[in-house]
N, C-alpha and C positions, 0 to 999 in steps of 0.2 A: 504494499499500500503505500509505503513512504520510503524513499530512498535514504539509506543510512550509511554512516561512515564509521570507521573505527577509532577516529581521533576525536578529541573534545573540540566542540565549535567555539566561536567567539559568541559569548552570551549577548542576547538583545533584549530589550524591553525596559531599560531604564533602571530607576530606582526600585528597592524592594516594595515600597508602597504602590508605585505604578505597575510593577509585576503582579502583585496580589490583586489590584483592580482588574488587570487583563485576564488574570486566572478566572476570576468571577464571571467575566464576560463569556469565556470559553465554556465553563462549567455549566451556565445557564442555557447555552445552546446545546449542550449534550443532554441536559436534564429535559429540555423541550422535547427532543426526540425520544428519550426513554419513556417519558410520560405518556406519550401519544398513543402507545398500544394499550396500557393498562387502562387509561381513560376511556378509549373506545369499546373495550371489552364489555364494561359494565352497562354501556348504553346500547347494545345491540339490539334487545328486544324493543325498546321504544323506538329505535330506528326503523326497525322492521315494521312496526305497526304503523308509524307515520308516513313512510314512503311506500308501504306495501311491497317491501323488498322480499325477494326469494331467499332461501337458505344458502343458495350458491353465493348470492350477493353478500350475505353475512360472512361467510368464508372469505371472500374476497376483499371485504374491508380490513381484514387482518393480513392475509397473504398479500393482497395487492399493494400493501405498504412494505412488508418485509422483503418480498422478492425484489422489486427494483432497487431497494436499499441495498440488499445482498450483492445484486449483479454490478451496482454502481459504486461500491465501497471502495474497491481497489482502484478503479479509474478516478474516483474523487480524490484520493490521495496523490495520484500522479499529476492530476491537474493542478493541484497545489504545489507540488514539486516545480511543475513547468511554469505556472504563470503567477505564483505567489499564494501563499497560504491564506494570508489576511484577505487579499481579493476574492479567493474561491470560498472563504468562510462567509464573507459578506454576500457574495451571490447566492450561496446556498440558504442562508438566512432570509435574504428578501424573497427568493422563490418559495420558502417555507411559508412566510407570512401571506403571499399571494395565494398560495394553494389552500392554505387554512380559511382564508376568506371564501374562496370558492367552495370549499366543503360547506360552509356555514350557509350558502345559499343555494345548495344543491336541492333539486325538486323530484329527483327519482333515484332509485337505488344504483341504476348504471351510471348516471352522472357523479354520484357520490364516490363510486368505486374508481371511476376515471381520475378524479382529483385526488384520491388517496394514492394512486400510482405515481401522480407528479409530485405529491407530498414526500413519498419515499425516495425518488430521485433527488429532491431538494435536501432531505437528510443525508444522502449519499455524498452530496458536495460538502456539506458543513461538518460533519462528525469526524471524518478522518483528519481534519486540520487541528483538532483539539490535541491529541497527544503529540503530534509534530510540532506544534507551536510551544508546548510545554518543554519539549526538548530543546527548543531553540532559546526560551527565556531562561532556563535553569541550567547551571553546570551539574555535571553527573552526581556530585555529592550532595546537591540540593533536591534532587528530583524525587526524593521518597515521599515527601509530604504532599506536593501537588498530584502526584500520581496515585496516592492512596485516596487524596480527595475525589479524583476522576472516578476511582473504583467504587467509592462510597455512594455515588450516584445511582449505581445499579440498585443498591440496598433501598435508597430514598425512593425511587421510582416505584419498586415493587410494593412498598408499603403505602405510598401516598397514592399512586395511580388510580386505583379502584375508588378510593375514598373521595378524591377531588373529582372523579367523573360522575360519582353518584350525587355529590353535593351541587355540581353545576347543573346536572340533568333535573334534579328534583327542585331546585331553586326557581327554575322556570322564569327567569327574569324576563320581563317584556314578552311572555309567551313564546320564548325561544326554545325552552326545553333542551334536548340533546345537542342543539345547534351551538350552544355555549361552549361545550367541550372543544370545539374548533375556534370560535370566536376569540376565546381568551389568548390564542397564540398571537393575535394581531397586535395589541398593545405591548405585551411583553416582547415580542419579536422586534418591533420598531424601536423600542428603547434600546434593546441589545445590539441592534444595528448601529445606532447613533453611537453608542459606547464603544463599540468595535472600531469604528472609524477613528477615534481619537485615541484609543488605548493600546490596540493590538499592534506588535511589531510586524513588519513584512520580512518574509523570508522565501528563499527558494532553495533548490537542490543544486549542488555544483554537478552532478552526474546524471540529472534528469534525462529520461528517454522518452521515446513517442509512444503513443498509445497502441494498445493491441485491439484495433477495432475489429478485425475478424474474429478474434477470441470472444469479444464481448457479444457480437451477433449470434456466434455458434451456440455459446452456452445459454443465451436467452431464448433461443428457438427449442433447445433441448429441454429446458425446464418448463417452458410454455406448453410444449407437446406433452409433458408429464402432468403439470399441475392443472391445466385448464379442464381436461376432462374429468379429473377427480372432483373438481368444484361444481362442474354443471351436470355431471352424469345422472345423479339422482333426479334432477329436475326433468331431464329429457328421457327418463327411463332407459339409460344405459343403452344408446344406439350403438351400431357397429363402429361407428367413426371414432367414438371415444376410446374403445380397446386399440384401434389401428393407430390413433395418436399416441397412446401410451407406448406401444410397442416401437413406433418410429423415434421415441425419445431416446431409445438405447443407441442406435447408430448415430443419431444427431450428437448426443454426449460423447460417444466413442470418437467421432470426427474431432470434436473439440480436443479431446486428450491427444489425438495425433498431431493436431495443429501445434498444440503447446510443446510437444516433443520436438518438433522441427523448428520452432521459432527459436533463433539463437540469442536474440537480445530482448529483454523486457517483456516476457511472456505475462500473461494475465494470471496464470497459475503455474509458478515454476515447478516443473515435475521433480526437480532434484530434491526437493523438500521431502518427498515421499521416500527418499533413501534413509531418512531418519526415523527409527522406530517410535521415538517419543512424539514426533509430529503426526505420525499416522495415528497413534493411539489417541492423542489429544483431539484430533480432527473428528474422529469417530464419537467420541464422548460428547463433544459440542453439538456435532450435527444431531445426534440421537437424543440427547439431554434437552437442548432447546426445543427440538421437534415434539418431545413427548410433553414438556410442560406448556408450551404455548397451545398445543392441540388441546390439552386437558382443560386449560383455563377458558378456551372458547366454549367447550361443551359445558363446563361446569357453570359458567355464568348464564347460559341459555337455559340450562336445566333448573337453577335455582329460581329464575323468574317465571318461566312457563311451566315448569314441572311441580314446584314446590310453592309457587305463588308468592315468592319474595318480591318486595318492593325494590326498586332500583338502589335505595340507599342501603337496605338490609343486605342485598346481594353485594354491594361494594364493600360493606363491613365485614361480610362473613370471610371474605378472602384475605383479610388483613393478617391472619394468624400465620399464614405462609410467608408473607413478606417480613414480618417481625422476627419469626424464626430464622428465616434466612439471613437477615441482618446480624442477628446475635451469633449465630454459629459460623458465619463467614468471618467475623472478628476473632472468634476462638482459633479457627483453622489457620488465619493468616498470621496472627501474632503469637500464638502459644504452641499450636500443635504440629503445624506442618514441618517445621524444622527437626522435630524430634521423631515423628513418626511416618514421614515421607507419604509415599503414595497410598498407604494403608488409610490415610484420611480421606482420600478421594475415593477409595473403594467402600469404606463404611458409609460415606456420604450417598453413594449411589444405591447401596443396599436399603439404607433408612428411607430414602425417597421411594423406592420400590415398595417398601413396607407400608408407606403412607398411601400410595395409591391402591394397594391391595386392602388397607383398612378401610379406604373410602368405598371400595368395591363391596366390601362385607356389610358396611353401614347401609348402604342403598339396597343390597339384597334382603337385609333383615327388616328395614324400616320403610323402604320405598317412599311414597309420597308423604309419609308422616315422618321422615327424618328431621331430627331437631338441630337447631345450631350447635348445641352443645356436643351432640354425636359427630357433627362434620368437623369440629375444631380440632380433635386429636389427630385424624388423618392429615389435616392441613399443617399442623404444627410438625408432624413427622416429616412430610414432603418437604416443607420449607427448610427444616434443619438439615436434612440431607442434601438439599441443593446448595445451602450455605457452605457445607463442608467440602463438597466436590467442585462445583463450578468456579467458587471463588479463587482457587488454586490451581485448577488444572492447566491453566496457561502457562505458569511457571514450569510444570513438568513437561508439558508439550514442546517447549522450546529448549529443553535441557541438551539435547543432542544436536541442536541447530548451531551451526558457527555464528559468531557475533556479527560478521558481515552479512548474514541472510536474516538476522533476527527482525529487522523491520518488515521485510516482505513476508516472513512467515506470520507475524502477528497480524497483519493486515489480512492475509488469506484466512486465517483462523477466525477473525472477527466476520469476515464474508460469509464463511461456511456456517457459522452459528446462526446468522439471519436467514441464510439458505434453509437450514434445518428447520427453523421457526415457520418458514413458508411452507415447507414441505409437510410438517407435523400437522399444521392448521388444516391443509387441504385433505391430507389423508384420514386424520382422525375426524375432522368435520365431516368428510364424506361418508365415513361408516355410521357416525352418530345420526346424521340426518337420513342416510339410507335405510336405518332401521326403524324409522318413524313412519307412520302412515302419511300419505302424501298431502292429504288435507285433514289434519286431526282436530276433533272438536275441542272444545276447553275441557270436557269431562274426559276425554280420552287422553289428553296431554298428561296428566298426572302418572297414570299407571304405564302408558306407553313410553314416555320419556324416561321413567325410572328404569325400565327393562333396557331401553336403548343405551342410556348412559352406563348402566352396569356392564353391559356387553362391550361397549366402547372402551372402558377402562382397561380391557385386556390388552388392547394394542399399545398404549403408552407403557405399560408394564413390560411387555415384550422388548419394547425400545431400550428401556433401562436395563434390562437383563443383558442384552447385547453390548450396551455401552460398558457394563461391568466386566464383561469378557475382554473388551478392548482396553480395559485400564491395566491390564498386565503387559501391554506394551510400553507402559510409562516406566522411567528409571525408578529406582527404589527411593531415591532422594533427588530433589531438583538441584540442578547446578546454578546456584545464585550468582548471576553475572552482573557485572555493572551495567546498568541501562545504555544501550547503544545510543549513540550521538547522531544527531542530525546536522548536517551541513548548513550552516547559517549565513552562507555568502549573500552578499546584497542585503544583510540584515539592517533595519532601520529601527528608530524608536516609534514608527508609525506616524 
């Protein structure tokens, strides 16, 4: 994603106070992206009712953001290398504000999905510049705190996203309802854009290379051939073309791999990274882990509101146990346990998350439409605790075997793959859940039928977590704690 160098750069950004202000601007941009999925999840049923959106549209409101974000993430980082990270960050923020406004005024499910796709592309421009600019602004021995702050944004978003989404939706200010979840991005984004203009330093890479346009097109075609029929197959009663499309995704993605192997300079996905066991194991865990969790929360949120009759606010608060547990146990893993117990913490985390999903399955099987908030809390606490243990530190282990000179590229690829995993998980798990429901269930049928559908659907994320656990044995026993790779800050200015 970002071109890296092995030597320390000239630090940009001005005085410590100015750098702190610039860091705040970057973290706000990152948080806006991270909150956007959690906020939307809890508002899916109101969106469906207001716009008369199909179940496929609901899946694409999540996957339609994650997929272009994943595809564009590496390219966004390279655009920053070529044209300036501040410039690209501001372009991404401006486009994010515009697409958020368009989402606010969408009149159909199709329009909203299209604007979400554009919003994902905007985030792909903005987010890669955050870590790259932190590396420019801080010397290697100063980076621990700003990078930890960036990592904390994941915990903050997982806890706050559903609650903020519920508050904005139920407040119904000026009769806007769910539209507020997008409109709130506009004033926050505009203020951040102004602050970025005055505070962020500009920087480029000394070794920036051209974009792999062919690779971008091939991977986009391959993923769309796979994901589009998964999203719309149930609505269309699975016609023959859906299966043909999924079959054609295999040669399309294989052609992408061949192209990457033949591209000597600046491939979208450097195939040399797969020579490192740690990278391959980390990639599998991030793909499957994020896919399982994002797919679970899509179906869980719909089930709470349409199956158990939860209000938007109650559904938003119900999921907070997962986020709180993830934040607490991520802190334990990073600061206390990882250095002592190594990959066993990742493995324990994957097992605990699996147990949480199985506990949820057991609760739904035993209580069905009568499942109480207390009964749901324990599975959510287990799932969140396990994710805090595993996902918070898996990147350290995944990069252990990767040379320092390839660490920036590898981390960018892993970030892109986890977003791809989220898109695949939402599409596959959502397709299974909605496929198990009657095509037009009555309100009376929703309770029993959605309980059965949700129970059976949980088997898929459970299976994904089991495969992720098997992949964890590719990780080294202990992570190689290296000094953060540096980003060349040639042409750096104080902004």
